[in-house]
C-alpha positions in Angstrom: 28.3 89.1 83.2 24.9 89.5 84.8 22.2 86.9 84.5 18.4 87.0 84.1 16.7 85.8 87.2 13.1 84.5 87.3 10.8 84.0 90.3 7.2 84.0 91.3 5.5 87.2 92.5 5.6 86.1 96.2 9.5 85.9 96.1 10.1 89.3 94.4 10.8 91.3 97.7 13.4 88.8 98.9 14.9 88.4 95.4 15.2 92.1 94.9 17.0 92.5 98.2 19.3 89.6 97.5 20.1 90.3 93.8 19.7 94.2 93.6 18.6 94.0 90.0 18.9 97.1 87.8 15.8 96.1 85.8 12.5 94.4 86.8 9.8 93.0 84.6 6.3 92.2 86.0 3.9 90.1 83.9 0.6 89.9 85.7 -3.1 90.2 85.3 -3.8 93.8 84.0 -5.6 94.6 87.3 -2.6 93.6 89.5 -0.7 96.6 90.6 2.7 95.3 91.7 4.7 97.9 93.7 8.3 98.6 92.7 10.8 97.3 95.3 13.0 100.1 96.7 16.0 98.3 95.2 14.8 99.1 91.6 14.4 102.5 90.1 10.8 103.1 89.1 11.7 103.8 85.4 13.4 100.4 85.3 10.3 98.5 86.2 8.3 97.3 83.2 4.8 96.2 84.0 3.1 94.2 81.3 -0.6 93.5 82.0 -1.6 90.2 80.4 -3.3 87.0 81.3 -1.4 83.7 81.1 -3.3 82.3 78.1 -2.4 81.2 74.6 -5.7 82.1 73.0 -8.1 85.0 73.7 -11.3 84.2 75.5 -14.2 86.1 77.0 -12.8 85.4 80.5 -9.2 86.4 79.7 -9.5 89.4 77.4 -5.8 90.4 77.7 -3.7 87.7 76.2 0.0 88.4 75.3 0.1 90.5 72.2 2.5 92.2 69.8 2.7 95.4 71.8 3.6 93.5 75.0 6.4 91.7 73.2 7.6 94.9 71.5 7.7 96.7 74.9 9.6 93.7 76.4 12.2 93.7 73.7 12.7 97.5 73.8 13.1 97.4 77.6 15.6 94.5 77.4 17.7 96.4 74.8 18.1 99.2 77.4 19.6 96.8 80.0 23.4 97.2 80.1 23.9 93.9 81.9 25.9 95.5 84.6 23.5 94.1 87.2 21.0 91.3 87.1 17.5 91.6 85.6 14.6 90.1 87.6 11.5 88.8 85.8 8.4 87.5 87.5 4.8 86.5 86.9 2.3 85.1 89.3 3.9 81.6 89.6 7.3 82.0 87.9 6.4 79.3 85.4 5.0 80.5 82.1 5.0 84.3 81.3 8.2 85.0 83.1 10.1 82.0 81.6 8.9 82.9 78.1 10.1 86.4 78.7 13.5 85.3 80.0 13.8 82.9 77.0 13.0 85.8 74.7 15.5 88.2 76.2 18.2 85.5 76.2 17.5 84.8 72.5 17.7 88.5 71.8 21.0 88.9 73.5 22.6 85.7 72.1 21.5 86.3 68.5 20.1 83.9 65.9 21.0 80.2 66.0 21.2 79.7 69.7 17.5 79.1 70.4 17.8 75.3 71.0 20.8 75.8 73.3 18.9 78.4 75.4 15.8 76.2 75.7 18.0 73.3 76.9 19.7 75.6 79.5 16.3 76.9 80.6 15.1 73.4 81.2 18.2 72.5 83.1 17.9 75.6 85.3 14.2 75.5 85.7 12.6 72.0 85.5 9.3 73.7 86.2 9.5 76.1 83.2 6.5 76.1 80.8 7.1 79.1 78.6 3.9 80.7 77.4 3.8 79.6 73.7 1.9 82.7 72.5 4.6 85.0 74.0 7.3 82.9 72.4 5.6 82.8 69.0 5.1 86.6 68.9 8.8 87.1 69.9 9.9 84.6 67.3 8.1 86.6 64.6 9.4 90.0 65.9 13.0 88.7 66.2 12.7 87.0 62.8 13.7 83.6 64.0 11.7 81.7 61.4 10.0 79.4 64.0 13.2 78.4 65.8 12.2 79.8 69.1 8.8 78.0 69.0 10.5 74.8 67.9 13.0 75.0 70.7 10.4 75.3 73.5 8.3 72.6 71.8 11.4 70.3 72.0 11.9 70.9 75.7 11.3 67.9 77.9 8.1 67.9 79.9 8.0 70.4 82.8 7.9 69.3 86.4 4.4 70.1 87.6 4.5 72.5 90.5 2.2 75.1 92.0 4.9 77.7 92.0 8.4 78.0 90.6 11.5 78.9 92.5 14.1 81.6 91.9 16.6 80.6 89.2 19.2 82.2 87.1 19.5 82.0 83.3 23.1 82.9 82.5 23.8 84.8 79.3 27.1 83.3 78.4 25.5 80.5 76.5 
């Protein structure tokens, strides 16, 4: 079974060559135009323009919203899991880990949220999933707060400037 891989933007070209993912998710500032690596078909590259914030502010006018999460979930449902999925944001710490957590919860079904969060922490000590993204996904997936509770219960993240490539297996 394929896994979800997460990395920072800087590592995408190498990760795409190494993993040959069928699907790529980019979560960056709305003005950042990330090119699609040649290893990924253009229609399988989802670009979600958002700032890494949990509250709207005048400086960051594009926080994660319902439409972003709806697009993420719809895109993930199209993934047949025959090849890896690669997800990235600027640092590979917050938006991308929240998205990987969301997709793993979607695929695993209700009741596995805490197990997925524990596995995420084990695989990525630096993960700090964006709470706003997770809360919106929790509502859309009708998880009754379990996704938010699971990330809130994660041990503190290792503080790093940039994450490293890691895999989140789906056979949880």
